[in-house]
C-alpha positions as CSV (number, residue, x, y, z in Angstrom):
1,X,-40.7,13.4,-30.5
2,X,-39.1,10.1,-31.5
3,X,-37.2,11.8,-34.3
4,X,-35.8,14.3,-31.9
5,X,-34.7,11.6,-29.5
6,X,-32.9,9.7,-32.3
7,X,-31.2,13.0,-33.3
8,X,-30.0,13.5,-29.7
9,X,-28.7,10.0,-29.5
10,X,-26.8,10.4,-32.8
11,X,-25.2,13.6,-31.6
12,X,-24.2,11.9,-28.4
13,X,-22.6,8.9,-30.1
14,X,-20.8,11.2,-32.6
15,X,-19.3,13.3,-29.8
16,X,-18.4,10.3,-27.7
17,X,-16.5,8.6,-30.5
18,X,-13.9,11.3,-30.8
19,X,-11.2,12.2,-28.3
20,X,-11.6,15.4,-26.3
21,X,-8.7,17.8,-26.8
22,X,-9.1,19.9,-23.6
23,X,-7.1,19.4,-20.5
24,X,-8.8,18.4,-17.3
25,X,-7.7,18.1,-13.7
26,X,-7.8,15.3,-11.1
27,X,-10.8,15.7,-8.8
28,X,-10.0,18.0,-5.9
29,X,-11.4,18.4,-2.5
30,X,-10.4,19.7,0.9
31,X,-9.1,17.2,3.4
32,X,-9.6,17.5,7.2
33,X,-7.8,20.6,8.4
34,X,-8.3,22.4,5.1
35,X,-5.5,20.6,3.2
36,X,-6.0,20.7,-0.6
37,X,-5.4,17.5,-2.7
38,X,-2.8,18.0,-5.4
39,X,-4.4,18.2,-8.8
40,X,-1.9,18.0,-11.7
41,X,-3.3,18.7,-15.2
42,X,-3.8,15.6,-17.3
43,X,-5.4,14.9,-20.7
44,X,-9.1,14.2,-21.1
45,X,-10.6,10.8,-21.6
46,X,-11.9,9.1,-24.7
47,X,-15.4,8.5,-23.3
48,X,-16.7,5.8,-25.6
49,X,-14.1,3.1,-25.4
50,X,-14.8,0.9,-22.4
51,X,-16.8,3.6,-20.6
52,X,-18.7,0.9,-18.7
53,X,-22.1,-0.8,-18.9
54,X,-23.2,-2.1,-22.3
55,X,-20.7,0.0,-24.2
56,X,-17.9,-2.1,-22.7
57,X,-19.8,-5.4,-23.3
58,X,-20.3,-4.6,-26.9
59,X,-16.6,-4.1,-27.3
60,X,-16.2,-7.7,-26.2
61,X,-14.9,-7.1,-22.7
62,X,-17.1,-6.4,-19.7
63,X,-14.7,-4.0,-18.1
64,X,-16.2,-3.8,-14.7
65,X,-16.1,-7.6,-14.5
66,X,-12.5,-7.6,-15.8
67,X,-11.5,-5.1,-13.1
68,X,-13.1,-7.2,-10.4
69,X,-11.1,-10.2,-11.6
70,X,-7.9,-8.1,-11.4
71,X,-8.6,-7.0,-7.9
72,X,-9.5,-10.5,-6.7
73,X,-6.2,-11.8,-8.3
74,X,-8.1,-14.1,-10.6
75,X,-6.9,-12.2,-13.7
76,X,-3.1,-12.3,-13.5
77,X,0.0,-12.0,-15.7
78,X,-1.6,-9.4,-18.0
79,X,0.6,-6.8,-19.7
80,X,-1.8,-4.1,-20.6
81,X,-5.4,-3.0,-19.9
82,X,-7.7,-4.3,-22.6
83,X,-7.9,-1.7,-25.3
84,X,-11.6,-1.4,-25.1
85,X,-11.3,-0.7,-21.3
86,X,-9.0,2.3,-21.5
87,X,-11.8,4.7,-21.1
88,X,-13.5,2.7,-18.4
89,X,-10.3,2.5,-16.3
90,X,-9.7,6.2,-16.9
91,X,-13.1,7.1,-15.7
92,X,-12.7,4.9,-12.7
93,X,-9.3,6.4,-11.7
94,X,-10.3,10.0,-12.3
95,X,-13.8,9.9,-10.9
96,X,-14.9,9.4,-7.3
97,X,-15.0,5.6,-7.5
98,X,-11.3,5.0,-7.1
99,X,-11.0,7.4,-4.2
100,X,-14.1,5.8,-2.5
101,X,-12.6,2.3,-2.9
102,X,-9.3,3.5,-1.5
103,X,-11.1,5.2,1.5
104,X,-12.8,1.9,2.3
105,X,-9.4,0.1,2.5
106,X,-7.8,2.8,4.6
107,X,-10.7,3.1,6.9
108,X,-10.4,-0.6,7.6
109,X,-6.6,-0.3,8.1
110,X,-7.0,2.6,10.6
111,X,-9.7,0.7,12.5
112,X,-7.4,-2.3,12.7
113,X,-4.4,-0.2,13.8
114,X,-6.4,1.5,16.5
115,X,-7.4,-1.9,17.9
116,X,-3.9,-3.1,18.4
117,X,-2.4,-3.5,21.8
118,X,1.1,-2.1,21.0
119,X,4.1,-2.9,23.1
120,X,5.5,0.6,22.4
121,X,9.1,-0.7,22.1
122,X,9.8,1.0,18.8
123,X,9.9,-2.3,17.0
124,X,6.3,-2.3,15.6
125,X,6.3,-1.3,12.0
126,X,3.9,-0.9,9.0
127,X,5.2,-1.6,5.5
128,X,4.1,0.8,2.7
129,X,4.6,0.4,-1.0
130,X,5.2,3.6,-2.8
131,X,3.9,3.7,-6.4
132,X,0.1,3.7,-6.5
133,X,0.1,3.3,-2.8
134,X,1.8,6.3,-1.1
135,X,2.4,8.3,-4.3
136,X,0.1,8.3,-7.3
137,X,1.5,8.1,-10.8
138,X,-1.9,8.9,-12.3
139,X,-0.6,12.0,-14.1
140,X,1.8,9.7,-16.0
141,X,-0.6,7.0,-16.8
142,X,-3.3,9.4,-17.9
143,X,-0.9,10.3,-20.7
144,X,-0.1,6.7,-21.4
145,X,-3.5,5.1,-21.9
146,X,-4.2,4.3,-18.3
147,X,-2.2,1.1,-18.7
148,X,-3.6,0.3,-22.2
149,X,-0.1,0.8,-23.7
150,X,2.9,-1.3,-22.9
151,X,5.0,-0.2,-20.0
152,X,8.0,1.9,-21.1
153,X,10.8,1.9,-18.4
154,X,12.6,4.9,-19.9
155,X,9.7,7.2,-20.0
156,X,8.4,6.2,-16.6
157,X,11.8,6.7,-15.0
158,X,11.9,10.2,-16.6
159,X,8.6,10.9,-14.9
160,X,9.9,9.6,-11.5
161,X,12.9,11.8,-11.9
162,X,10.6,14.9,-11.9
163,X,9.6,14.1,-8.3
164,X,6.1,15.4,-9.0
165,X,3.9,12.4,-8.1
166,X,1.0,13.5,-5.8
167,X,0.2,11.6,-2.6
168,X,-2.7,9.3,-2.5
169,X,-4.5,11.2,0.3
170,X,-6.1,8.1,1.8
171,X,-2.8,6.5,2.3
172,X,-1.3,9.6,3.8
173,X,-4.1,9.7,6.3
174,X,-3.3,6.2,7.4
175,X,0.4,7.0,7.5
176,X,-0.1,10.0,9.8
177,X,-2.5,8.1,12.1
178,X,0.1,5.3,12.5
179,X,2.7,7.9,13.6
180,X,0.3,9.2,16.2
181,X,-0.2,5.6,17.4
182,X,3.6,5.0,17.7
183,X,3.8,2.6,14.7
184,X,7.0,3.1,12.6
185,X,6.4,3.4,8.8
186,X,8.8,1.5,6.5
187,X,8.7,2.1,2.7
188,X,9.4,-1.0,0.6
189,X,9.4,-0.2,-3.1
190,X,10.4,-1.7,-6.5
191,X,12.1,1.6,-7.3
192,X,15.9,1.3,-7.5
193,X,18.5,2.8,-5.3
194,X,19.6,5.4,-7.9
195,X,16.1,6.9,-7.5
196,X,16.5,7.3,-3.7
197,X,17.2,11.0,-3.6
198,X,14.3,12.0,-5.8
199,X,12.0,9.5,-4.0
200,X,12.9,11.1,-0.7
201,X,12.3,14.6,-2.1
202,X,8.9,13.6,-3.6
203,X,7.7,11.9,-0.4
204,X,8.6,14.9,1.7
205,X,7.0,17.3,-0.8
206,X,3.8,15.3,-0.4
207,X,3.7,15.4,3.4
208,X,5.4,12.2,4.3
209,X,8.0,12.4,7.1
210,X,9.3,10.4,10.0
211,X,9.6,7.0,8.3
212,X,12.0,4.5,9.8
213,X,13.4,3.0,6.6
214,X,13.2,3.4,2.8
215,X,14.1,0.1,1.2
216,X,14.8,0.2,-2.6
217,X,16.2,-2.4,-5.0
218,X,19.9,-2.2,-6.0
219,X,20.4,-0.1,-9.0
220,X,21.9,-3.0,-10.9
221,X,18.4,-4.6,-11.4
222,X,17.2,-4.4,-15.0
223,X,13.8,-3.2,-15.9
224,X,12.5,-6.7,-16.5
225,X,13.6,-7.9,-13.1
226,X,11.5,-5.2,-11.5
227,X,8.4,-7.0,-12.6
228,X,9.6,-10.7,-12.5
229,X,10.8,-11.0,-8.9
230,X,8.6,-8.6,-6.9
231,X,7.2,-11.3,-4.5
232,X,10.6,-12.8,-3.8
233,X,12.2,-9.4,-3.4
234,X,9.6,-7.9,-1.1
235,X,9.0,-11.0,1.1
236,X,12.8,-11.3,1.4
237,X,13.1,-7.7,2.6
238,X,10.3,-8.2,5.1
239,X,12.1,-11.3,6.4
240,X,15.2,-9.2,7.0
241,X,13.1,-6.8,9.0
242,X,11.7,-9.6,11.2
243,X,15.2,-11.1,11.6
244,X,16.3,-7.7,12.9
245,X,13.7,-7.9,15.6
246,X,10.9,-5.8,14.1
247,X,7.2,-6.9,14.2
248,X,5.3,-6.1,11.0
249,X,1.8,-5.2,12.3
250,X,0.5,-4.1,8.9
251,X,1.4,-4.1,5.2
252,X,-0.4,-2.1,2.4
253,X,0.2,-2.0,-1.3
254,X,-1.7,-1.8,-4.6
255,X,-0.3,-5.0,-6.1
256,X,-0.8,-8.6,-4.8
257,X,3.0,-8.9,-5.0
258,X,3.2,-6.3,-2.3
259,X,1.4,-8.5,0.2
260,X,2.1,-12.1,-0.9
261,X,5.0,-14.1,0.3
262,X,6.1,-15.0,3.9
263,X,6.3,-13.0,6.1
264,X,3.5,-10.8,4.8
265,X,2.7,-9.1,8.1
266,X,0.1,-9.5,10.8
267,X,-2.5,-8.1,8.4
268,X,-2.4,-6.9,4.8
269,X,-4.4,-4.4,2.9
270,X,-4.8,-4.2,-0.9
271,X,-5.5,-0.9,-2.6
272,X,-7.2,-0.8,-6.0
273,X,-5.1,-0.6,-9.2
274,X,-6.4,-1.6,-12.5
275,X,-3.7,0.1,-14.5
276,X,-0.9,-2.4,-14.3
277,X,0.1,-5.8,-13.0
278,X,3.4,-6.7,-11.2
279,X,3.8,-10.4,-10.4
């Protein structure tokens, strides 16, 4: 019996140590009203590296604790996901955990929005980030180590140009509820203005419509600047909105740089994202 158990364990570790070659899909489900979640094909995970629990700890990084530090903004300024945590992050993003965490955030945001006493003057707005907030670039990052490899601006911009990023269904649910309540959505993104047309196309393909503004960086910004000045850029754009007489009743993003800086909005909501850091 003991010999059989050891044999099974050996077979498991041998299989886990190699990369799977098959393609898999993002988890799918039916939303309220029968709407299907978009499920692009992506590559399979390498299940051993950073797959969680003791496997991650033996690799020298407790990946679940590392992710908590990232989300709490205690781990900052990092360039890549720790190599030993690639599989852990992949499993988190592709499994139900990421979607459940996102749903908790959005449920709180909707409850807050429904509690507001709105003036109904058309000046109450909610600021949305785009990447990893309104649209998900998980199909891209699944093919680039889930953030375990250095960011490549050229390849990422090529992906954006396809206009194929699926919506994060939880954020889209919040977006549509805000429209029903009379709150005007504003997109504020680190994407550059030369990407405006494809961004509009991608958003519309994924069921977003009726926004008041789409604010992008000037196309002259270099790739490095997209990372280095996110807080100053986004807080500056929000200040312009307030100076124009708008009231920011809410603000949601996947990066702390989306919600830091004055004015941040009456209430902010942080979606999970362990794949990259923008300061």
